[in-house]
KEDREN-785518 format. One record per residue (C-alpha): chain; residue number from 0; x, y, z; residue in one letter. Coordinates in nm, 4 decimals, always signed. Last residue first. Example, Ala and Ser with C-alpha at 12.3 -4.5 7.8 and 13.67 -1.06 7.14 Angstrom:
<rs>
koldren=A	palo=1	c1=+1.3670	c2=-0.1060	c3=+0.7140	drenvo=S;
koldren=A	palo=0	c1=+1.2300	c2=-0.4500	c3=+0.7800	drenvo=A;
</rs>
This chain:
<rs>
koldren=A	palo=135	c1=-2.4487	c2=-3.0043	c3=-6.0619	drenvo=D;
koldren=A	palo=134	c1=-2.4618	c2=-2.6337	c3=-5.9867	drenvo=L;
koldren=A	palo=133	c1=-2.6063	c2=-2.6895	c3=-5.6393	drenvo=A;
koldren=A	palo=132	c1=-2.3218	c2=-2.9313	c3=-5.5598	drenvo=S;
koldren=A	palo=131	c1=-2.0662	c2=-2.6768	c3=-5.6796	drenvo=K;
koldren=A	palo=130	c1=-2.2199	c2=-2.4160	c3=-5.4497	drenvo=A;
koldren=A	palo=129	c1=-2.2039	c2=-2.6619	c3=-5.1588	drenvo=K;
koldren=A	palo=128	c1=-1.8377	c2=-2.7351	c3=-5.2344	drenvo=E;
koldren=A	palo=127	c1=-1.7647	c2=-2.3616	c3=-5.2414	drenvo=V;
koldren=A	palo=126	c1=-1.9300	c2=-2.3246	c3=-4.8999	drenvo=F;
koldren=A	palo=125	c1=-1.7281	c2=-2.6174	c3=-4.7604	drenvo=P;
koldren=A	palo=124	c1=-1.4061	c2=-2.4526	c3=-4.8861	drenvo=T;
koldren=A	palo=123	c1=-1.4973	c2=-2.1091	c3=-4.7487	drenvo=V;
koldren=A	palo=122	c1=-1.5581	c2=-2.2058	c3=-4.3854	drenvo=F;
koldren=A	palo=121	c1=-1.1976	c2=-2.2948	c3=-4.3075	drenvo=D;
koldren=A	palo=120	c1=-1.2067	c2=-2.2717	c3=-3.9299	drenvo=E;
koldren=A	palo=119	c1=-0.9071	c2=-2.1339	c3=-3.7422	drenvo=G;
koldren=A	palo=118	c1=-1.1211	c2=-2.0128	c3=-3.4504	drenvo=Q;
koldren=A	palo=117	c1=-1.0420	c2=-1.6512	c3=-3.5446	drenvo=D;
koldren=A	palo=116	c1=-1.1661	c2=-1.7331	c3=-3.8961	drenvo=S;
koldren=A	palo=115	c1=-1.4924	c2=-1.8670	c3=-3.7582	drenvo=R;
koldren=A	palo=114	c1=-1.5485	c2=-1.5543	c3=-3.5496	drenvo=H;
koldren=A	palo=113	c1=-1.4503	c2=-1.3236	c3=-3.8360	drenvo=R;
koldren=A	palo=112	c1=-1.6880	c2=-1.5035	c3=-4.0709	drenvo=W;
koldren=A	palo=111	c1=-1.9583	c2=-1.4940	c3=-3.8040	drenvo=A;
koldren=A	palo=110	c1=-1.9116	c2=-1.1164	c3=-3.7804	drenvo=A;
koldren=A	palo=109	c1=-2.0018	c2=-1.1113	c3=-4.1501	drenvo=L;
koldren=A	palo=108	c1=-2.3581	c2=-1.2019	c3=-4.0642	drenvo=G;
koldren=A	palo=107	c1=-2.4581	c2=-1.3439	c3=-3.7299	drenvo=G;
koldren=A	palo=106	c1=-2.2649	c2=-1.3748	c3=-3.4065	drenvo=P;
koldren=A	palo=105	c1=-2.1779	c2=-1.7237	c3=-3.2864	drenvo=E;
koldren=A	palo=104	c1=-2.3165	c2=-1.9972	c3=-3.0613	drenvo=T;
koldren=A	palo=103	c1=-2.6591	c2=-2.0258	c3=-3.2259	drenvo=K;
koldren=A	palo=102	c1=-2.5003	c2=-2.1039	c3=-3.5624	drenvo=R;
koldren=A	palo=101	c1=-2.6097	c2=-1.9178	c3=-3.8725	drenvo=K;
koldren=A	palo=100	c1=-2.6181	c2=-2.1324	c3=-4.1889	drenvo=E;
koldren=A	palo=99	c1=-3.0002	c2=-2.1392	c3=-4.1827	drenvo=L;
koldren=A	palo=98	c1=-3.0026	c2=-1.7698	c3=-4.2656	drenvo=G;
koldren=A	palo=97	c1=-2.6549	c2=-1.6154	c3=-4.2543	drenvo=H;
koldren=A	palo=96	c1=-2.3309	c2=-1.7123	c3=-4.0768	drenvo=G;
koldren=A	palo=95	c1=-2.1907	c2=-1.8855	c3=-4.3860	drenvo=P;
koldren=A	palo=94	c1=-2.3793	c2=-1.7546	c3=-4.6894	drenvo=L;
koldren=A	palo=93	c1=-2.7253	c2=-1.8956	c3=-4.7553	drenvo=D;
koldren=A	palo=92	c1=-2.7133	c2=-2.0328	c3=-5.1080	drenvo=L;
koldren=A	palo=91	c1=-2.7972	c2=-1.8672	c3=-5.4371	drenvo=S;
koldren=A	palo=90	c1=-2.8838	c2=-1.9461	c3=-5.7969	drenvo=V;
koldren=A	palo=89	c1=-2.9890	c2=-1.7086	c3=-6.0738	drenvo=C;
koldren=A	palo=88	c1=-3.0925	c2=-1.8760	c3=-6.3995	drenvo=L;
koldren=A	palo=87	c1=-2.9768	c2=-1.7387	c3=-6.7325	drenvo=Y;
koldren=A	palo=86	c1=-3.2009	c2=-1.7480	c3=-7.0414	drenvo=G;
koldren=A	palo=85	c1=-3.1062	c2=-1.4169	c3=-7.2042	drenvo=E;
koldren=A	palo=84	c1=-3.3897	c2=-1.2263	c3=-7.0337	drenvo=E;
koldren=A	palo=83	c1=-3.2638	c2=-1.3818	c3=-6.7095	drenvo=S;
koldren=A	palo=82	c1=-2.9349	c2=-1.2006	c3=-6.7737	drenvo=L;
koldren=A	palo=81	c1=-3.0912	c2=-0.8581	c3=-6.7249	drenvo=A;
koldren=A	palo=80	c1=-3.2581	c2=-0.9335	c3=-6.3921	drenvo=N;
koldren=A	palo=79	c1=-2.9623	c2=-1.1479	c3=-6.2876	drenvo=G;
koldren=A	palo=78	c1=-2.7259	c2=-0.8540	c3=-6.3166	drenvo=C;
koldren=A	palo=77	c1=-2.9439	c2=-0.6533	c3=-6.0781	drenvo=Q;
koldren=A	palo=76	c1=-3.0213	c2=-0.9396	c3=-5.8371	drenvo=R;
koldren=A	palo=75	c1=-2.9009	c2=-0.7702	c3=-5.5204	drenvo=F;
koldren=A	palo=74	c1=-3.1175	c2=-0.4666	c3=-5.5932	drenvo=Y;
koldren=A	palo=73	c1=-3.4070	c2=-0.6769	c3=-5.7268	drenvo=P;
koldren=A	palo=72	c1=-3.4476	c2=-0.8356	c3=-5.3811	drenvo=D;
koldren=A	palo=71	c1=-3.5926	c2=-1.1860	c3=-5.4174	drenvo=E;
koldren=A	palo=70	c1=-3.2750	c2=-1.3702	c3=-5.5138	drenvo=L;
koldren=A	palo=69	c1=-3.0106	c2=-1.2556	c3=-5.2669	drenvo=S;
koldren=A	palo=68	c1=-3.2493	c2=-1.1742	c3=-4.9843	drenvo=E;
koldren=A	palo=67	c1=-3.4302	c2=-1.5082	c3=-5.0203	drenvo=Q;
koldren=A	palo=66	c1=-3.1165	c2=-1.7205	c3=-5.0370	drenvo=I;
koldren=A	palo=65	c1=-2.9681	c2=-1.5401	c3=-4.7392	drenvo=T;
koldren=A	palo=64	c1=-2.6733	c2=-1.2999	c3=-4.7271	drenvo=S;
koldren=A	palo=63	c1=-2.5702	c2=-1.1483	c3=-5.0594	drenvo=S;
koldren=A	palo=62	c1=-2.4468	c2=-1.4138	c3=-5.2995	drenvo=F;
koldren=A	palo=61	c1=-2.5863	c2=-1.4319	c3=-5.6533	drenvo=V;
koldren=A	palo=60	c1=-2.4557	c2=-1.7223	c3=-5.8644	drenvo=F;
koldren=A	palo=59	c1=-2.5314	c2=-1.6730	c3=-6.2331	drenvo=L;
koldren=A	palo=58	c1=-2.6170	c2=-1.9929	c3=-6.4179	drenvo=V;
koldren=A	palo=57	c1=-2.6319	c2=-2.0864	c3=-6.7870	drenvo=P;
koldren=A	palo=56	c1=-2.9250	c2=-2.3112	c3=-6.8742	drenvo=A;
koldren=A	palo=55	c1=-2.9713	c2=-2.6829	c3=-6.9353	drenvo=P;
koldren=A	palo=54	c1=-3.2868	c2=-2.7097	c3=-7.1478	drenvo=Y;
koldren=A	palo=53	c1=-3.6588	c2=-2.6355	c3=-7.1076	drenvo=T;
koldren=A	palo=52	c1=-3.5749	c2=-2.3505	c3=-6.8758	drenvo=P;
koldren=A	palo=51	c1=-3.8291	c2=-2.1876	c3=-6.6443	drenvo=D;
koldren=A	palo=50	c1=-3.7297	c2=-1.8230	c3=-6.6315	drenvo=K;
koldren=A	palo=49	c1=-3.5421	c2=-1.6922	c3=-6.3353	drenvo=G;
koldren=A	palo=48	c1=-3.4816	c2=-1.7629	c3=-5.9701	drenvo=W;
koldren=A	palo=47	c1=-3.3222	c2=-2.0603	c3=-5.7924	drenvo=I;
koldren=A	palo=46	c1=-3.2521	c2=-2.1141	c3=-5.4262	drenvo=G;
koldren=A	palo=45	c1=-3.0183	c2=-2.3597	c3=-5.2634	drenvo=F;
koldren=A	palo=44	c1=-3.0279	c2=-2.6058	c3=-4.9759	drenvo=R;
koldren=A	palo=43	c1=-2.7585	c2=-2.8768	c3=-4.9824	drenvo=V;
koldren=A	palo=42	c1=-2.8964	c2=-3.2125	c3=-4.8631	drenvo=G;
koldren=A	palo=41	c1=-2.6677	c2=-3.4412	c3=-5.0668	drenvo=E;
koldren=A	palo=40	c1=-2.9561	c2=-3.5203	c3=-5.3059	drenvo=P;
koldren=A	palo=39	c1=-2.9691	c2=-3.1438	c3=-5.3696	drenvo=T;
koldren=A	palo=38	c1=-3.2325	c2=-2.9296	c3=-5.2018	drenvo=E;
koldren=A	palo=37	c1=-3.4661	c2=-2.6716	c3=-5.3509	drenvo=L;
koldren=A	palo=36	c1=-3.5840	c2=-2.3230	c3=-5.2614	drenvo=V;
koldren=A	palo=35	c1=-3.7794	c2=-2.1431	c3=-5.5340	drenvo=V;
koldren=A	palo=34	c1=-3.7011	c2=-1.7749	c3=-5.5095	drenvo=A;
koldren=A	palo=33	c1=-3.9926	c2=-1.5372	c3=-5.5296	drenvo=E;
koldren=A	palo=32	c1=-4.0624	c2=-1.3438	c3=-5.8482	drenvo=G;
koldren=A	palo=31	c1=-4.4401	c2=-1.3687	c3=-5.8169	drenvo=Q;
koldren=A	palo=30	c1=-4.4565	c2=-1.5994	c3=-6.1209	drenvo=P;
koldren=A	palo=29	c1=-4.2194	c2=-1.8597	c3=-5.9750	drenvo=H;
koldren=A	palo=28	c1=-4.0089	c2=-2.0433	c3=-6.2333	drenvo=I;
koldren=A	palo=27	c1=-4.0859	c2=-1.7530	c3=-6.4633	drenvo=L;
koldren=A	palo=26	c1=-4.2304	c2=-1.8406	c3=-6.8027	drenvo=D;
koldren=A	palo=25	c1=-4.0769	c2=-1.7227	c3=-7.1322	drenvo=T;
koldren=A	palo=24	c1=-3.7948	c2=-1.9624	c3=-7.2135	drenvo=P;
koldren=A	palo=23	c1=-3.5369	c2=-1.8883	c3=-7.4850	drenvo=R;
koldren=A	palo=22	c1=-3.5116	c2=-2.1292	c3=-7.7781	drenvo=E;
koldren=A	palo=21	c1=-3.1906	c2=-2.3292	c3=-7.7603	drenvo=A;
koldren=A	palo=20	c1=-2.8458	c2=-2.1922	c3=-7.8413	drenvo=G;
koldren=A	palo=19	c1=-2.6799	c2=-2.2279	c3=-7.5059	drenvo=S;
koldren=A	palo=18	c1=-2.5562	c2=-2.4762	c3=-7.2493	drenvo=S;
koldren=A	palo=17	c1=-2.3815	c2=-2.4831	c3=-6.9134	drenvo=C;
koldren=A	palo=16	c1=-2.2199	c2=-2.1406	c3=-6.9140	drenvo=E;
koldren=A	palo=15	c1=-2.1029	c2=-2.0535	c3=-6.5645	drenvo=V;
koldren=A	palo=14	c1=-2.1348	c2=-1.6995	c3=-6.4376	drenvo=A;
koldren=A	palo=13	c1=-2.0104	c2=-1.6616	c3=-6.0818	drenvo=T;
koldren=A	palo=12	c1=-1.6381	c2=-1.6819	c3=-6.1406	drenvo=L;
koldren=A	palo=11	c1=-1.5455	c2=-1.3564	c3=-5.9694	drenvo=A;
koldren=A	palo=10	c1=-1.7545	c2=-1.4350	c3=-5.6619	drenvo=L;
koldren=A	palo=9	c1=-1.6009	c2=-1.7787	c3=-5.6178	drenvo=V;
koldren=A	palo=8	c1=-1.2543	c2=-1.6405	c3=-5.6852	drenvo=L;
koldren=A	palo=7	c1=-1.3044	c2=-1.3675	c3=-5.4284	drenvo=G;
koldren=A	palo=6	c1=-1.4208	c2=-1.6280	c3=-5.1779	drenvo=L;
koldren=A	palo=5	c1=-1.0989	c2=-1.8240	c3=-5.2343	drenvo=A;
koldren=A	palo=4	c1=-0.8859	c2=-1.5109	c3=-5.1984	drenvo=I;
koldren=A	palo=3	c1=-1.0626	c2=-1.4118	c3=-4.8784	drenvo=G;
koldren=A	palo=2	c1=-1.0313	c2=-1.7663	c3=-4.7391	drenvo=F;
koldren=A	palo=1	c1=-0.6534	c2=-1.7578	c3=-4.7957	drenvo=R;
koldren=A	palo=0	c1=-0.6167	c2=-1.4247	c3=-4.6162	drenvo=M;
</rs>
């Protein structure tokens, strides 16, 4: 139950205003609309999609399954499509049990969450820390 509340808070607090008021950018980070995958100095993989900012920009976290699915599928990026026109960047990470976060010894997808929870693993706190690292 605790991990569900924590994940709910992460999803509810997805838009973080970092800066505003500067001239809005016009060029996409990747012109074909694909996510650009980067890595923090700590080794956290994250994807970014939107217009190329010339200043610190507000961020919308988009969590679906993998970085690519979250950011490259317009369906999962619906809010981000509109907010990118206002200078927001969309950022995503592979969810636990998805993409490169899937472990060979467990089922994939949401079944991995159940598996980890049944093992008593707190997989939400490390995910939140990774998201915070990507934001910094």
